[in-house]
C-alpha distance (Angstrom), angle and dihedral (degrees) to the residues before:
residue distance angle dihedral
M1 . . .
S2 3.76 . .
E3 3.76 121.6 .
R4 3.80 93.7 -158.8
L5 3.80 97.8 69.6
H6 3.79 115.3 71.9
H7 3.78 114.4 -165.6
G8 3.76 144.6 155.7
C9 3.77 146.5 143.4
L10 3.79 120.6 -98.6
I11 3.77 136.9 -171.7
A12 3.79 94.7 -110.0
T13 3.80 143.2 81.0
V14 3.78 135.8 -119.7
A15 3.82 87.7 -102.3
D16 3.82 91.2 54.3
V17 3.81 91.4 55.1
L18 3.80 93.3 45.9
D19 3.81 91.2 47.5
A20 3.82 88.8 54.8
G21 3.80 87.2 59.7
V22 3.77 127.0 -178.0
D23 3.79 94.0 5.9
L24 3.80 91.6 68.5
V25 3.78 107.0 15.9
P26 3.80 117.6 76.4
H27 3.80 122.1 -135.9
F28 3.81 105.6 -82.9
E29 3.79 139.1 172.6
L30 3.81 100.1 -158.4
S31 3.77 134.7 35.9
A32 3.77 116.9 -166.8
I33 3.81 123.6 -164.7
P34 3.82 113.2 -168.2
V35 3.84 94.4 163.8
L36 3.80 126.1 37.4
D37 3.82 121.8 176.2
N38 3.81 88.8 -11.1
A39 3.83 91.2 -57.4
E40 3.77 115.2 124.1
R41 3.82 119.5 -140.7
P42 3.83 94.7 20.3
A43 3.82 93.0 -179.6
E44 3.80 87.4 70.3
W45 3.82 93.7 57.5
P46 3.84 111.4 95.4
A47 3.81 92.6 -152.1
V48 3.81 91.3 56.7
R49 3.80 93.2 46.9
R50 3.83 91.3 48.1
R51 3.82 92.5 49.7
L52 3.79 92.8 49.0
R53 3.82 92.1 47.7
A54 3.82 91.0 47.6
E55 3.81 89.7 53.8
G56 3.82 91.8 47.5
I57 3.79 93.5 -114.7
R58 3.78 112.1 151.7
V59 3.78 114.4 -148.3
A60 3.75 136.4 173.3
Q61 3.76 121.3 -153.1
H62 3.76 138.4 -153.3
R63 3.80 121.4 -173.0
G64 3.79 91.4 -19.2
V65 3.81 95.4 -49.6
L66 3.81 117.1 125.6
L67 3.82 111.6 -127.2
L68 3.80 116.9 -161.9
L69 3.77 140.4 174.6
P70 3.84 116.8 -122.8
G71 3.83 95.0 -98.9
E72 3.79 92.0 49.5
L73 3.82 90.4 51.9
D74 3.81 90.6 52.7
Q75 3.80 90.4 51.5
M76 3.80 91.7 46.8
C77 3.80 89.9 53.7
S78 3.80 93.0 46.2
I79 3.82 92.4 57.5
G80 3.81 92.3 52.5
M81 3.80 101.6 -107.3
F82 3.83 93.7 143.6
N83 3.79 107.3 76.1
G84 3.79 102.0 153.2
F85 3.77 138.0 -68.9
D86 3.81 90.0 60.4
E87 3.80 130.6 142.9
L88 3.78 122.4 -149.8
Y89 3.79 130.7 180.0
L90 3.79 122.5 -169.8
S91 3.78 115.1 -157.8
S92 3.78 133.2 -167.1
E93 3.82 94.6 -132.3
W94 3.79 136.8 36.0
D95 3.80 112.1 -108.2
D96 3.82 120.3 177.9
E97 3.80 88.7 -159.9
F98 3.80 98.2 46.0
E99 3.80 110.7 164.2
S100 3.79 112.2 -152.4
F101 3.78 122.1 -143.0
P102 3.83 108.1 -71.8
G103 3.82 95.0 -127.6
R104 3.79 133.7 58.3
I105 3.80 117.3 -96.7
T106 3.81 100.6 -173.3
S107 3.77 113.3 123.9
D108 3.79 92.3 -116.6
H109 3.83 87.3 67.3
V110 3.81 101.8 37.4
N111 3.80 134.6 1.9
F112 3.81 111.1 -135.4
A113 3.81 89.0 -157.9
D114 3.81 85.8 72.8
G115 3.80 97.3 38.8
T116 3.77 143.4 -64.3
P117 3.79 131.6 -92.8
L118 3.77 116.8 -84.9
G119 3.79 111.2 -89.2
L120 3.81 97.9 17.9
E121 3.80 95.1 117.3
E122 3.80 93.5 48.3
W123 3.80 90.8 46.2
M124 3.82 91.0 50.8
I125 3.80 91.8 51.6
N126 3.82 93.6 46.7
S127 3.81 95.4 44.4
G128 3.80 97.0 43.3
C129 3.81 90.6 -120.3
L130 3.79 110.3 169.4
L131 3.80 98.2 -176.3
A132 3.79 133.5 9.1
L133 3.82 119.0 -162.6
G134 3.79 128.9 -175.4
D135 3.78 122.0 171.9
G136 3.76 134.3 -168.9
S137 3.79 120.2 114.8
G138 3.81 87.0 0.2
L139 3.79 136.4 -6.3
N140 3.78 115.9 -87.7
F141 3.78 113.7 -157.6
A142 3.77 134.1 -178.5
T143 3.79 128.7 -178.8
L144 3.76 139.2 157.8
D145 3.82 89.7 -139.9
L146 3.81 115.1 88.3
G147 3.81 91.3 -161.4
I148 3.81 92.4 58.7
A149 3.81 91.0 48.0
E150 3.80 92.1 49.9
R151 3.82 92.7 48.6
L152 3.82 91.3 49.7
R153 3.81 91.9 49.5
A154 3.81 91.2 46.7
R155 3.81 92.6 51.2
F156 3.82 100.5 42.8
K157 3.78 133.3 37.2
T158 3.77 117.0 -107.3
A159 3.80 115.9 -110.3
R160 3.78 117.4 -132.4
S161 3.75 120.7 -102.8
G162 3.67 115.1 -109.6
């Protein structure tokens, strides 16, 4: 087991973490959303694109993944776009060709209280991912920063492993 990757499953949602703001979310340059409302590749869904345009949210996309700047992510959260079964990656640098983790990280697929998918830590290091969130029946989180992990655990109750 690695000691660099800090992970767990919390009783919370992606929206809860984003609403908490700077206390829990690290400084980031790119937010990537590969799953929205349990739909993979949300940038390919016309209804999602229309809603974002109507709200004035500017997004880029790469292979169906929504790529947003920090301010755009805040606005997306404020209009209620995160309703559960979402995946969010926060990265230290903007990358127009950001490749999200190749597996699902929502808690209906894997419980991070028990462990993380093979290769997640290496992917996070290589991609510059600061925080990975996947919600469902709980909120999976993974980070290489112990401080972020401790703040998340202090703010939200830990979900049981299963």
